[in-house]
N, C-alpha and C positions, 0 to 999 in steps of 0.2 A: 623676642623683637617686634617695634610695630609692627602694626599688618595694614597694609590700604589695598581697599580694592579685592584684586586676586595675588598681590603680589607680595611676598613676604620680604621685610625688610630684614638685611644682613648688614655686618660692618664694609663689605665690599659695595655694595649698593649704595650706603649712606656716602661712601668716600664720592662715587659717582656722579651722585646729586649734588654734592658739594661741589666739588670739581668743574661740572656744566651750569651752577649756578655762577661761578666768578668768569667764565669762559667772555673774554672782550672785557671786562676790568681789573684785574688783578691777576700778575702773575700767581701761582701757588705752589707750596707745596702741602700735601694731607700727611698728616702723621697723627697715629692712633693715639688717643691720652687712656692711659689706663686708670687714672682715676677722674678727678673731677676736672672739665674744661672750665667750668666758670675761674675755677680759683688756680688752673695752671697755664692758663693762657696769660693772663699781664704779665707773671713772672718770666715766661719763655719766648712771648709772641708777641707782634703787633695785632695781632687780631687773631679770629678762631671760632670754628663754628662748636654749639654744643647740641645737644639735645634737652629741649623746656618745654613744660607744659602748660606755665604761665608767663616766664620771664622775669620773675621773683628773684630767681636766684642770681642769675645775670646784673640786675641791677643792683641787687645786696653785694657782690663783688666788685662794684663799679664799673660796669661794660654794659657797652650802649648795643641796641641792634641794629645791625646795618639792612636785615629783610629776612623774608621767611624763605626758608629754602624749600620746605613741603612741610605740609598737614598729613598726619596721620589718626585714627581711631583706633581704640582699643578693643579688641573684639572677641567676645568668648565661644571658642569650638570645643564644640567636642564632639567624637564618634557613636553611631550607636551603642558598637560594643562595650564602649565605655561607661554608655547610659544602662545598658542592661545590666552591668555589674553593681553590685548593692556598693560596695565600701566605696569603688571607683566614683560613683552616683552622688555618694554623699560626699566626697571629695571634691567634686566639679560642682554641687550646691553650695558648700564652704565658701569656694572660693567667689560665685557670682554674689553671695552675702555680702562679702568683702568689699569687692569692685563698686557692687551698689551703693555700699553704707557709705565709702569715700566719694561717689558721684552725689551723694544727698547730701554729705554735710560740707562741700564747696560753697553751700550758700547760708550756710549755719553758724553764728559764733554761740558759746552759752554766756549766758549775763548771770552775773549773779552779785549779789548786793547785802547788804545787814540793813535791818528794819526793824522798829519798835511795833510791839503789839499793836497799838492804836492806830496805825498806819496803814496795817497789814491790808486789809479790805478795798483801803484806794488804790493800795498797790497793784493787787491781784486784778483790778478793775481794767487796767489799764496795760497789764503784762499779759505780750502773747509767750501761747505754751503749746509744743507738740501736742502733748494732752493734756497735762495741769503739771505748774509749776511746783519744783521741791522744797520743801519747806521742812526746816531742820532748829530745833533750840540749840544756842550755844553756850559756850560754860558760861558767860556773860548773861544770864538767863533777863535782862534787858531786852535784847535782842534775838532776832529771827536770822537763820541765813536765808534767803530765796533765791533760786536758781530756776531758769528756763534756758532751752535751746530757743532762738528766736532769728529771722530771716538778719544778715548781715546789713540791707538796707534801710533796716528799720532803726540800727540801734541809735544812728547820730539822731535822731528825733525823740526818740525815746529815752535816753540817758539823762535830759535837762528836765524831762517832767518827773523822773524818778526823783533824781534829787530836790526837785522843789516840792516834792511831798514829805521828803525826810529822807529819802535811803541814801547808806552811807556805804564806804567801803566799793562800789562799784565796779565792780572787773568785769570784761570783757575778754574772752579764751577763747582761741580757734578747736575748732573740731576737727577730728583727722578722721571721723567712722559713727554715722548712726546706723543701728542696728537694730531695728524694731523688734523683730520676732523670726522666729526660726520659720 
């Protein structure tokens, strides 16, 4: 459950916060949805409340946000005994890596393209990378595949430049996690 400040949010608390949000605005009945509220609400109700990180799933299901009931942050907490236990400590570290990897990936996309060998150097001069772009030979030996994780904000201005240089088949793929090292 999300945790905010010193208060653990459970289903009952989320229901209370929802009721409080609608006081004086609308008479409501709070019903817990066992599935995804975004998909269920349009089929059964006039409006609903859903926990959402970005609001994307709401928009994808044709829903509009009326307001924010509460915000929360994810916090990783471990007690000293668990950290002292080697096996539990490693599990906690892995969870930390996964959470941080997901956070780092939020601002990045994977940009992939095909380029001919004669424009590779020009492409690499303008292509940002976390470390160094990946370059692979394709079955069609006339082309190389070049991939790089780049910031989302740079994509729209970078793609036209790459196309003008001669890049082909440019693909922009979301990244769910970036874990650089143990």
